[in-house]
N, C-alpha and C positions, 0 to 999 in steps of 0.2 A: 403412167397415166396419159393417154393420148390428149392434147391438148389443140383447142380452136386456132387456127392461123388465117389471119386476114390476108385478102389477096395482097396486099402491100408487104405483109412479111414472106409471103411464098418466095420460095427460092425457084427461080426460072431453070428449065433442063439446060439453057447455056452456062449458066453461072455453075451448076452441079458438075458439067462437065468440065470444066475451067478450074474447079474447086471440088474434088471429091467428098471432103469432109465438112463444106459450108452447110449442108443442111443439118449435119448433128450438132455443129457448133451453134448456128444462127436461130436453131429451131429444135431442141431437143427432142421434141415431141412429134414432129413431122416426118411421116414415112415416105421413101424414096418410092417412085411408081412401080418399082419390082417388088420392094418390100410389100407394097400394098396389094400387087397382085399376088404375091405368095400367100398372105394373108389371107386373102378374098379365096385363092382355091383351096387351101386348109379349112376354112369353113364351109366353102361348099362341099367337100368330101366329107366332113364329119356329118352335114345337114342329109347327103347321099346315105350314107353308111345307117344314119338313125331312121330315115323313112323306111330304107330296105328292112330293116328290123321289125318295122311295124307290120309291113305290108306282105313281104316277099318270102316265100317258102322255096321257091327255086328261080334259076336265071337271074344270079345277083347282078351281072353286068348288063342286062339285057341284051344278049348276044342275038337274041332271035325275038321275034315277035311276042309281045307279053300276052299269054293265056291264061285262063279261070284256075288252071291247076297251079299256075306260079303265084297266086295269090292265097294269101292265109285264108282259112274258111271263117276264123272269127277276129277280129282286129282288137288288140288291145294296146292301149299307150295312148298318149296325146300328142300328136305333132306340133299343137300351139306353143308348148312348153320350149321345144328343143331347139328351134333356131336362135331364140335368144339365149339359153345355157350354152350352145355352141358359141355364139358371137362373144359372149363372156370368157369360156375357156380359151379361145383363139388369143383375145387381147390379153388376159392376165398371163397365159404361158410365153407370150412374147416381151410381155415386161419382165417377167422375173429370169428368162433367157437371156435377156439384153443387159440384163444389170440395171434398169429402170429402177426397180425396187430391189433396194439391197437387204430385203429381210425376208425369211423364209414365208410361204404362204400354204393355205390350204384352202380349197375350194368344196364348200359344203353343200352338196345338194340336198334337198329336201327330199322326204320319203316318198314324194308322189309320183307322177309320172315323167319324171326326167330321166328314168332308167335308158332309154336309147341314146340318149345324149353323153351319159357317164361311160356306158360301154363303148360307143363309137369313138370318143377320144382316146380312152384308153387302148383300144385298138390301134389307131392311127399312132400312136407314139409308141406302140409296141410292147406295152407293158401287160396287155391282156394276153397276147400268144405267150409270154413268158409265163403266167401263170397257169393258164391253161393253153398248151402247146397243140393240142389237136384242134385248136382255133387257129390254124398258122395265116401268114401273111400271102396266100395264094387265092385262086379260086376256090377251092374244095374248102379253104379255111373260113372264105367269105361267105360260102353257101351254109356253111355250119352254124357261123356268127347269125346269119339273118334266120334261119330255122330254128335256132333255140330260143330267140326271144320269144317270152310269152307263149310258148309253146309246149304241150306235154315233155316231160324230160328234161326241159330247158330251164331258162332263168326266167323270173318275174319279170312283169312289165313295169314294177318300181322299183326303184333302188333298193335292195335289201342284200343284207349278209347271205349268202346262197352258193350253189356251188354249181358249176355250168357242166352238166354231165353227158349232155345228148352227143350219142358216140355215132349218129347216122350223118 
């Protein structure tokens, strides 16, 4: 759990420099600026992967100007649910990895339109590519990840048991 910290409880940068473990002892829920930046970067990456699955058919890193043929002709999946799901995933993952929670946990997504968030986080942590090696952690794999989502021969827009078989 991340706790709210008042200004009087906040550990200053100079205090942290003098005593690197002060933040964790004085305020166990307080993130360092570096950790907060990493958590934010993870959340933004998960959001980008999620929105890319919904909208993009090609040009996954937007290395060229976006053209109509890069965008899927029929958009399925809801962006509105995705940032919140990614936010919860990122914070739960941090809490579990850092031992803040000393219990096993599972994040249960509903069967609705949270598919892009579930797939994005599994891809970021490497699990998705382990299960589906053709969706590799490179440009071609990213293109396949985006293309397969809610597209013929790919995976459905909602979370469900299925098989990602898109070979193109």
